[in-house]
VOSEVO-405467 format. One record per atom (N, C-alpha, C, O, CB): x, y, z. Coordinates in nm, 4 decimals. Glycine has a CB too. Layout:
BEGIN
REC_X_Y_Z
...
***
This chain:
BEGIN
REC_12.3441_7.6851_10.5013
REC_12.2260_7.7253_10.5806
REC_12.3101_7.7068_10.7229
REC_12.4087_7.6377_10.7482
REC_12.0716_7.6215_10.5557
REC_12.2146_7.8150_10.8226
REC_12.2738_7.8150_10.9683
REC_12.1603_7.7511_11.0649
REC_12.0417_7.7817_11.0776
REC_12.3144_7.9792_11.0209
REC_12.2414_7.6479_11.1310
REC_12.1653_7.5986_11.2424
REC_12.1420_7.6842_11.3311
REC_12.2321_7.7631_11.3596
REC_12.2157_7.5001_11.3024
REC_12.0012_7.6924_11.4057
REC_11.9746_7.8076_11.5094
REC_11.9053_7.7084_11.6052
REC_11.8311_7.6227_11.5573
REC_11.8726_7.9537_11.4545
REC_11.9281_7.7166_11.7521
REC_11.8308_7.6568_11.8641
REC_11.7468_7.7940_11.9414
REC_11.7944_7.9063_11.9584
REC_11.9374_7.5597_11.9930
REC_11.6537_7.7615_11.9681
REC_11.5556_7.8623_12.0339
REC_11.4599_7.8097_12.1035
REC_11.3934_7.7123_12.0682
REC_11.4907_7.9448_11.9474
REC_11.4443_7.8891_12.2353
REC_11.3714_7.8138_12.3648
REC_11.2249_7.8519_12.3489
REC_11.1969_7.9646_12.3895
REC_11.4310_7.8678_12.5274
REC_11.1424_7.7911_12.3059
REC_10.9996_7.8301_12.2734
REC_10.8753_7.7702_12.4146
REC_10.8833_7.6531_12.4518
REC_10.9650_7.7436_12.1005
REC_10.7922_7.8456_12.4648
REC_10.7026_7.8000_12.5295
REC_10.6333_7.6746_12.5098
REC_10.5751_7.6777_12.4014
REC_10.6368_7.8782_12.5298
REC_10.6167_7.5686_12.5695
REC_10.5401_7.4549_12.5607
REC_10.4017_7.4834_12.4105
REC_10.3749_7.4238_12.3062
REC_10.4705_7.4347_12.7413
REC_10.3545_7.5926_12.4738
REC_10.2211_7.6412_12.4224
REC_10.2114_7.6836_12.3077
REC_10.1118_7.6779_12.2356
REC_10.1704_7.7321_12.4856
REC_10.3497_7.7444_12.2756
REC_10.3781_7.8255_12.1388
REC_10.4249_7.6690_12.0341
REC_10.3996_7.6455_11.9159
REC_10.5431_7.9761_12.1658
REC_10.5045_7.5807_12.1430
REC_10.5170_7.4941_12.0231
REC_10.4274_7.3806_12.0004
REC_10.4693_7.2868_11.9326
REC_10.6404_7.4420_12.0208
REC_10.3490_7.3787_12.0326
REC_10.2549_7.2839_12.0138
REC_10.1381_7.3806_11.9240
REC_10.0430_7.3292_11.8652
REC_10.2044_7.2142_12.1692
REC_10.1543_7.4673_11.9254
REC_10.0327_7.5872_11.8472
REC_10.1292_7.5718_11.6754
REC_10.0991_7.5471_11.5586
REC_10.0386_7.8295_11.9523
REC_10.2169_7.5944_11.7305
REC_10.3002_7.5857_11.5434
REC_10.2835_7.4560_11.5079
REC_10.2460_7.4408_11.3917
REC_10.4960_7.6155_11.5202
REC_10.3039_7.3326_11.5886
REC_10.3431_7.2427_11.5290
REC_10.1491_7.2041_11.4874
REC_10.1251_7.1530_11.3781
REC_10.4620_7.1356_11.6281
REC_10.0874_7.2204_11.5384
REC_9.9284_7.1917_11.4989
REC_9.9136_7.2720_11.3634
REC_9.8574_7.2239_11.2650
REC_9.8048_7.2541_11.6267
REC_9.9781_7.4197_11.3676
REC_9.9272_7.4924_11.2297
REC_9.9863_7.4062_11.1409
REC_9.9164_7.3475_11.0583
REC_9.9733_7.6541_11.1989
REC_10.1205_7.3880_11.1465
REC_10.2588_7.3084_11.0085
REC_10.1561_7.1931_11.0003
REC_10.1303_7.1576_10.8853
REC_10.4819_7.2364_11.0752
REC_10.0890_7.1242_11.1055
REC_10.0143_6.9738_11.0605
REC_9.9271_7.0077_10.9366
REC_9.9419_6.9676_10.8212
REC_9.9014_6.9011_11.1931
REC_9.8357_7.0887_10.9860
REC_9.7289_7.1438_10.9218
REC_9.7611_7.2038_10.7565
REC_9.6829_7.1921_10.6621
REC_9.6814_7.2576_11.0224
REC_9.8994_7.2707_10.7522
REC_9.9653_7.3294_10.6266
REC_9.9844_7.1964_10.5282
REC_9.9501_7.1962_10.4100
REC_10.1233_7.4108_10.6661
REC_10.0357_7.1007_10.5864
REC_10.0721_6.9797_10.5586
REC_10.2717_7.0040_10.5518
REC_10.3475_6.9396_10.4794
REC_9.9762_6.9286_10.4006
REC_10.3036_7.0932_10.6315
REC_10.4763_7.1098_10.6668
REC_10.5325_7.0747_10.7771
REC_10.4642_7.0702_10.8794
REC_10.5262_7.2375_10.6680
REC_10.6369_7.0500_10.7787
REC_10.7240_7.0016_10.8892
REC_10.7299_7.1556_10.9884
REC_10.6994_7.2708_10.9575
REC_10.8974_6.9374_10.8186
REC_10.7836_7.0960_11.1189
REC_10.7429_7.1997_11.1824
REC_10.8772_7.3492_11.1689
REC_10.8682_7.4687_11.1968
REC_10.7107_7.1313_11.3425
REC_10.9898_7.2652_11.1137
REC_11.0631_7.3471_11.0619
REC_11.0618_7.4362_10.9373
REC_11.1213_7.5393_10.9059
REC_11.1379_7.2918_11.0611
REC_10.9512_7.3394_10.8652
REC_10.9522_7.4629_10.7720
REC_10.8310_7.5646_10.7576
REC_10.8262_7.6584_10.6780
REC_10.9734_7.4121_10.6391
REC_10.7397_7.5300_10.8446
REC_10.6524_7.6358_10.8843
REC_10.7384_7.7737_10.9399
REC_10.7373_7.8905_10.9010
REC_10.5537_7.5732_11.0000
REC_10.8175_7.7002_11.0556
REC_10.8893_7.8348_11.1273
REC_10.9399_7.9035_11.0154
REC_10.9085_8.0220_11.0042
REC_11.0191_7.8062_11.2394
REC_11.0161_7.8491_10.9259
REC_11.1032_7.9214_10.8273
REC_10.9931_8.0101_10.7392
REC_11.0147_8.1303_10.7243
REC_11.1983_7.8066_10.7275
REC_10.8986_7.9611_10.6930
REC_10.8095_7.9952_10.6135
REC_10.7384_8.1296_10.7239
REC_10.7211_8.2408_10.6740
REC_10.7131_7.8517_10.5643
REC_10.7114_8.1110_10.8343
REC_10.6754_8.2375_10.9319
REC_10.7783_8.3459_10.9376
REC_10.7636_8.4608_10.8957
REC_10.6567_8.1911_11.0829
REC_10.9050_8.2848_11.0058
REC_11.0110_8.4191_10.9793
REC_11.0108_8.4703_10.8622
REC_11.0388_8.5901_10.8655
REC_11.1551_8.3953_10.9959
REC_10.9851_8.4175_10.7296
REC_11.0153_8.4956_10.6538
REC_10.9067_8.6102_10.5929
REC_10.9029_8.7220_10.5414
REC_11.0682_8.4194_10.5741
REC_10.8270_8.5055_10.6345
REC_10.6967_8.6384_10.6155
REC_10.6829_8.7665_10.6824
REC_10.6425_8.8671_10.6242
REC_10.5641_8.5923_10.6550
REC_10.7169_8.7628_10.8068
REC_10.7078_8.8366_10.9309
REC_10.8287_8.9255_10.8757
REC_10.8158_9.0479_10.8790
REC_10.7252_8.7460_11.0879
REC_10.9249_8.8785_10.8342
REC_11.0771_8.9527_10.7920
REC_11.0421_9.0493_10.6538
REC_11.0817_9.1657_10.6481
REC_11.2186_8.8115_10.7420
REC_10.9694_8.9908_10.5525
REC_10.9123_9.0645_10.4537
REC_10.8322_9.1484_10.4767
REC_10.8314_9.2574_10.4196
REC_10.8650_9.0072_10.3785
REC_10.7412_9.1087_10.5742
REC_10.6224_9.2380_10.5688
REC_10.6539_9.3454_10.6417
REC_10.5830_9.4452_10.6286
REC_10.4796_9.2039_10.6243
REC_10.7911_9.3484_10.7541
REC_10.8340_9.4471_10.8104
REC_10.9271_9.5327_10.7122
REC_10.9383_9.6551_10.7059
REC_10.8926_9.4017_10.9274
REC_10.9866_9.4394_10.6423
REC_11.0845_9.5146_10.5363
REC_11.0065_9.6376_10.4662
REC_10.8982_9.6025_10.4193
REC_11.1370_9.4026_10.4095
REC_11.0354_9.7628_10.4504
REC_10.9880_9.8719_10.3799
REC_11.0646_9.9344_10.2633
REC_11.1860_9.9209_10.2780
REC_10.9682_9.9636_10.4688
REC_11.0413_9.9769_10.1897
REC_11.1245_10.0380_10.0980
REC_11.1047_10.1938_10.1210
REC_10.9903_10.2349_10.1018
REC_11.0911_9.9891_9.9510
REC_11.1871_10.2726_10.1540
REC_11.1401_10.4191_10.1737
REC_11.1847_10.5185_10.0456
REC_11.2966_10.5377_9.9980
REC_11.2100_10.4786_10.3194
REC_11.0625_10.5705_10.0106
REC_11.0491_10.6561_9.8937
REC_11.1887_10.7806_9.9137
REC_11.2108_10.8537_10.0102
REC_10.8713_10.7310_9.8958
REC_11.2461_10.7709_9.8153
REC_11.3575_10.8932_9.8226
REC_11.2941_11.0281_9.7879
REC_11.2225_11.0434_9.6889
REC_11.4855_10.8699_9.7129
REC_11.3285_11.1379_9.8863
REC_11.2849_11.2771_9.8509
REC_11.2956_11.3172_9.6769
REC_11.3670_11.2733_9.5867
REC_11.3873_11.3810_9.9438
REC_11.2133_11.3969_9.6806
REC_11.1906_11.4551_9.5489
REC_11.3523_11.4885_9.4808
REC_11.4057_11.4271_9.3885
REC_11.0877_11.6031_9.5700
REC_11.3970_11.5821_9.5434
REC_11.5298_11.6140_9.5256
REC_11.6252_11.5246_9.5181
REC_11.7067_11.5392_9.4270
REC_11.5643_11.6847_9.6064
REC_11.6379_11.4288_9.5955
REC_11.7322_11.3098_9.5943
REC_11.7431_11.2082_9.4729
REC_11.8410_11.1525_9.4232
REC_11.6963_11.2305_9.7074
REC_11.5798_11.2029_9.4365
REC_11.5867_11.1285_9.3122
REC_11.6022_11.1654_9.1939
REC_11.6227_11.0830_9.1048
REC_11.5043_11.0727_9.2974
REC_11.5936_11.3242_9.1664
REC_11.6201_11.4334_9.0215
REC_11.7609_11.4238_9.0643
REC_11.8344_11.4072_8.9669
REC_11.5398_11.6261_9.0071
REC_11.8213_11.4285_9.1732
REC_12.0223_11.4048_9.1858
REC_12.0379_11.2353_9.1302
REC_12.1432_11.2204_9.0681
REC_12.1079_11.4166_9.4196
REC_11.9758_11.1408_9.1381
REC_11.9965_11.0376_9.1093
REC_11.9787_11.0067_8.9702
REC_12.0622_10.9476_8.9016
REC_11.9393_10.9758_9.1826
REC_11.8599_11.0514_8.9285
REC_11.8490_11.0879_8.7801
REC_11.9495_11.0978_8.7005
REC_11.9842_11.0209_8.6109
REC_11.7968_11.1952_8.7607
REC_12.0143_11.2340_8.7494
REC_12.1235_11.3541_8.6752
REC_12.2493_11.2251_8.6920
REC_12.3232_11.2181_8.5938
REC_12.1616_11.5572_8.7939
REC_12.2685_11.1601_8.7659
REC_12.4100_11.0678_8.7725
REC_12.3832_10.9939_8.6890
REC_12.4626_10.9737_8.5972
REC_12.4573_10.9875_8.8967
REC_12.2261_10.9121_8.6981
REC_12.2290_10.8111_8.5887
REC_12.2395_10.8145_8.4311
REC_12.2898_10.7360_8.3506
REC_12.1302_10.7559_8.6055
REC_12.1573_10.9639_8.4138
REC_12.2203_11.0297_8.2964
REC_12.3304_11.0113_8.2612
REC_12.3659_10.9385_8.1684
REC_12.2227_11.1395_8.2979
REC_12.4164_11.0942_8.3522
REC_12.5501_11.1162_8.2784
REC_12.6375_10.9817_8.3024
REC_12.7557_11.0020_8.2744
REC_12.6337_11.2577_8.3394
REC_12.6153_10.8707_8.3397
REC_12.6532_10.7726_8.3394
REC_12.6346_10.7037_8.2130
REC_12.7236_10.6427_8.1538
REC_12.6126_10.7263_8.4333
REC_12.4889_10.7192_8.1668
REC_12.4533_10.6596_8.0539
REC_12.5516_10.7313_7.9180
REC_12.6069_10.6800_7.8207
REC_12.2856_10.6797_8.0439
REC_12.5421_10.8503_7.9598
REC_12.6447_10.9468_7.8436
REC_12.8087_10.9360_7.8415
REC_12.8827_10.9712_7.7497
REC_12.6229_11.1172_7.8775
REC_12.8447_10.8787_7.9657
REC_13.0172_10.8666_7.9677
REC_12.9965_10.7273_7.8713
REC_13.0910_10.7065_7.7952
REC_13.1180_10.8385_8.1625
REC_12.8930_10.6371_7.8660
REC_12.9408_10.4924_7.8243
REC_12.9084_10.5244_7.6666
REC_12.9129_10.4168_7.6071
REC_12.8447_10.3412_7.9042
REC_12.8863_10.6007_7.6023
REC_12.8877_10.6436_7.4489
REC_12.7176_10.6701_7.4038
REC_12.6073_10.6720_7.4585
REC_12.9681_10.5012_7.3433
REC_12.7679_10.6853_7.2899
REC_12.5974_10.7356_7.2263
REC_12.5280_10.5854_7.2355
REC_12.5768_10.4728_7.2455
REC_12.5910_10.8104_7.0156
REC_12.3704_10.6425_7.2263
REC_12.2854_10.5369_7.2083
REC_12.2977_10.4776_7.0547
REC_12.3381_10.5272_6.9496
REC_12.1422_10.5864_7.2441
REC_12.2278_10.3084_7.1013
REC_12.2689_10.2446_6.9524
REC_12.1067_10.2430_6.9464
REC_12.0289_10.2412_7.0417
REC_12.3792_10.0671_6.9318
REC_12.0718_10.2444_6.7791
REC_11.9588_10.2099_6.7463
REC_11.9435_10.0637_6.7483
REC_12.0417_9.9904_6.7602
REC_11.9313_10.2651_6.6334
REC_11.7810_10.0027_6.7331
REC_11.7821_9.8738_6.7488
REC_11.8444_9.7973_6.6461
REC_11.8731_9.6802_6.6711
REC_11.6648_9.8356_6.7669
REC_11.8753_9.8563_6.5098
REC_11.9487_9.7800_6.4140
REC_12.0914_9.7763_6.4651
REC_12.1512_9.6687_6.4668
REC_11.9382_9.8402_6.2702
REC_12.1408_9.8717_6.5008
REC_12.2845_9.8830_6.5411
REC_12.3095_9.7528_6.6758
REC_12.4149_9.6902_6.6869
REC_12.3133_10.0667_6.6019
REC_12.2344_9.7409_6.7327
REC_12.1976_9.6473_6.8925
REC_12.1806_9.5199_6.7842
REC_12.2611_9.4290_6.8041
REC_12.0082_9.7021_7.0237
REC_12.0941_9.5018_6.6807
REC_12.1116_9.3453_6.6625
REC_12.2252_9.3105_6.5617
REC_12.2466_9.1933_6.5306
REC_11.9719_9.2770_6.6067
REC_12.3058_9.4256_6.5054
REC_12.4423_9.3794_6.4301
REC_12.5302_9.3734_6.5195
REC_12.6250_9.3023_6.4865
REC_12.4990_9.4660_6.3202
REC_12.5400_9.4324_6.6488
REC_12.6195_9.3762_6.7288
REC_12.6180_9.2710_6.8102
REC_12.7158_9.2075_6.8496
REC_12.6432_9.4396_6.7794
REC_12.4491_9.2443_6.8474
REC_12.4659_9.0765_6.8631
REC_12.4922_8.9520_6.8077
REC_12.5276_8.8399_6.8441
REC_12.3957_9.0407_6.8884
REC_12.4577_9.0207_6.6916
REC_12.4871_8.9103_6.5827
REC_12.6152_8.8778_6.5380
REC_12.6365_8.7661_6.4909
REC_12.4264_8.9387_6.4682
REC_12.7092_8.9678_6.5477
REC_12.8612_8.9604_6.5687
REC_12.9329_8.9173_6.6232
REC_13.0449_8.8912_6.5792
REC_12.9058_9.0189_6.5863
REC_12.8932_8.8940_6.7404
REC_12.9216_8.8639_6.8903
REC_12.9794_8.7249_6.8863
REC_12.9431_8.6480_6.7972
REC_12.7844_8.8708_6.9906
REC_13.0711_8.6861_6.9814
REC_13.1041_8.5225_6.9987
REC_12.9628_8.4644_7.0759
REC_12.8986_8.5158_7.1675
REC_13.2669_8.4901_7.1125
REC_12.9426_8.3482_7.0086
REC_12.8044_8.2903_7.1239
REC_12.9457_8.1458_7.2400
REC_13.0412_8.0700_7.2229
REC_12.5917_8.1473_6.9625
REC_12.8643_8.1926_7.3327
REC_12.9251_8.1018_7.4494
REC_12.9167_7.9877_7.4133
REC_12.8224_7.9665_7.3371
REC_12.8674_8.1048_7.5801
REC_13.0217_7.8460_7.4548
REC_13.0094_7.7637_7.4098
REC_12.8755_7.7057_7.4879
REC_12.8089_7.7722_7.5673
REC_13.1274_7.7077_7.4020
REC_12.8556_7.6024_7.4592
REC_12.7101_7.5169_7.5010
REC_12.7384_7.4228_7.6469
REC_12.8386_7.3512_7.6457
REC_12.6619_7.3887_7.3519
REC_12.6539_7.4231_7.7667
REC_12.7018_7.4277_7.8966
REC_12.6852_7.2355_7.8673
REC_12.5978_7.1803_7.8004
REC_12.5934_7.5387_8.0395
REC_12.8273_7.1543_7.9606
REC_12.7901_7.0139_7.9849
REC_12.6170_6.9737_7.9680
REC_12.5583_7.0817_7.9609
REC_12.8430_6.9842_8.1408
REC_12.5544_6.9018_7.9626
REC_12.4586_6.8531_8.0198
REC_12.3362_6.9366_7.9318
REC_12.2231_6.8880_7.9337
REC_12.4733_6.8702_8.1812
REC_12.3549_7.0303_7.8747
REC_12.2329_7.1096_7.8106
REC_12.2223_7.0734_7.6543
REC_12.3110_7.1121_7.5783
REC_12.2551_7.2813_7.8279
REC_12.0984_6.9887_7.6007
REC_12.1118_6.9416_7.5004
REC_12.0798_7.0252_7.3786
REC_12.0335_7.1388_7.3885
REC_12.0544_6.8413_7.5114
REC_12.1075_6.9621_7.2559
REC_12.0350_7.1045_7.1297
REC_11.9342_7.1402_7.1334
REC_11.9154_7.2615_7.1430
REC_12.0190_7.0903_6.9874
REC_11.8367_7.0593_7.1281
REC_11.7113_7.0925_7.1886
REC_11.6499_7.2246_7.2590
REC_11.5824_7.3238_7.2313
REC_11.7062_7.0101_7.2695
REC_11.7244_7.1553_7.3809
REC_11.6905_7.2847_7.4984
REC_11.7818_7.4233_7.4541
REC_11.7471_7.5214_7.5200
REC_11.7501_7.2294_7.6853
REC_11.8574_7.4423_7.3864
REC_11.9671_7.5217_7.3288
REC_11.8669_7.6138_7.2540
REC_11.8495_7.7315_7.2855
REC_12.0872_7.4355_7.2313
REC_11.8022_7.5506_7.1519
REC_11.7437_7.5896_7.0634
REC_11.5881_7.6725_7.1135
REC_11.5459_7.7842_7.0838
REC_11.7404_7.4697_6.9788
REC_11.5265_7.5583_7.2048
REC_11.4216_7.6449_7.2736
REC_11.4538_7.7612_7.3023
REC_11.3868_7.8543_7.2576
REC_11.3769_7.6007_7.3845
REC_11.5901_7.7893_7.4029
REC_11.6087_7.9292_7.4428
REC_11.6137_8.0094_7.3780
REC_11.5613_8.1172_7.4059
REC_11.6881_7.9572_7.4960
REC_11.6906_7.9833_7.2464
REC_11.7081_8.1217_7.1403
REC_11.5334_8.1314_7.0619
REC_11.4942_8.2231_6.9898
REC_11.8698_8.0791_6.9806
REC_11.4845_8.0560_7.0876
REC_11.3563_8.0871_7.0133
REC_11.3191_8.1903_7.1232
REC_11.3104_8.3057_7.0814
REC_11.2388_7.9507_6.9820
REC_11.3000_8.1749_7.2306
REC_11.2495_8.2447_7.3593
REC_11.2836_8.3785_7.3334
REC_11.2125_8.4720_7.2966
REC_11.3131_8.1941_7.4997
REC_11.4166_8.3724_7.3611
REC_11.5079_8.5028_7.3165
REC_11.4841_8.5802_7.2125
REC_11.4783_8.7017_7.2315
REC_11.6316_8.4736_7.2880
REC_11.4664_8.5298_7.0894
REC_11.4532_8.5860_7.0006
REC_11.2882_8.6432_6.9857
REC_11.2640_8.7457_6.9220
REC_11.5101_8.5027_6.9087
REC_11.2143_8.5878_7.0319
REC_11.0692_8.6455_7.0884
REC_11.0475_8.7442_7.1608
REC_10.9315_8.7854_7.1637
REC_11.0067_8.5707_7.1576
REC_11.1424_8.8077_7.2352
REC_11.1574_8.8846_7.3262
REC_11.1848_9.0141_7.2856
REC_11.1564_9.1114_7.3555
REC_11.2381_8.8401_7.4007
REC_11.2537_9.0242_7.1458
REC_11.3214_9.0934_7.1015
REC_11.1983_9.2141_6.9974
REC_11.2443_9.3079_6.9323
REC_11.4372_8.9947_7.0354
***
C-alpha cells in the first residue's frame, strides 16, 4: 500500500472527521472509502460500436474453433474425472476439502 500526504483546508478536514466519526470509521478509512466511491462513480465502460462488437465476436469464434471440437457434457465429465487431482494444501482439512468438492458437484 502506498502512503500519501495531502494538504486539506481545516474546514474540509473537520467535516470529513465528523462524517467518519458518524460512520464509525477512522478518518483514513473514510477517505479511502470516499476516494474509492468517487473513482468507481467516474469509471465508465464504453459500449463497442456494433461493427467492432461483431468483429470481436468473430475473433472469439475463430479462437474457439482453433482450440478443437466442442465436447459434450459427458466428454467433459470423463475428462475431469480422469485428470490428476491437486494435492491438498497445508492447513486445509479433509472436511473442508469435502465441502468444496460437494459445492463444485452442486454447480455441475
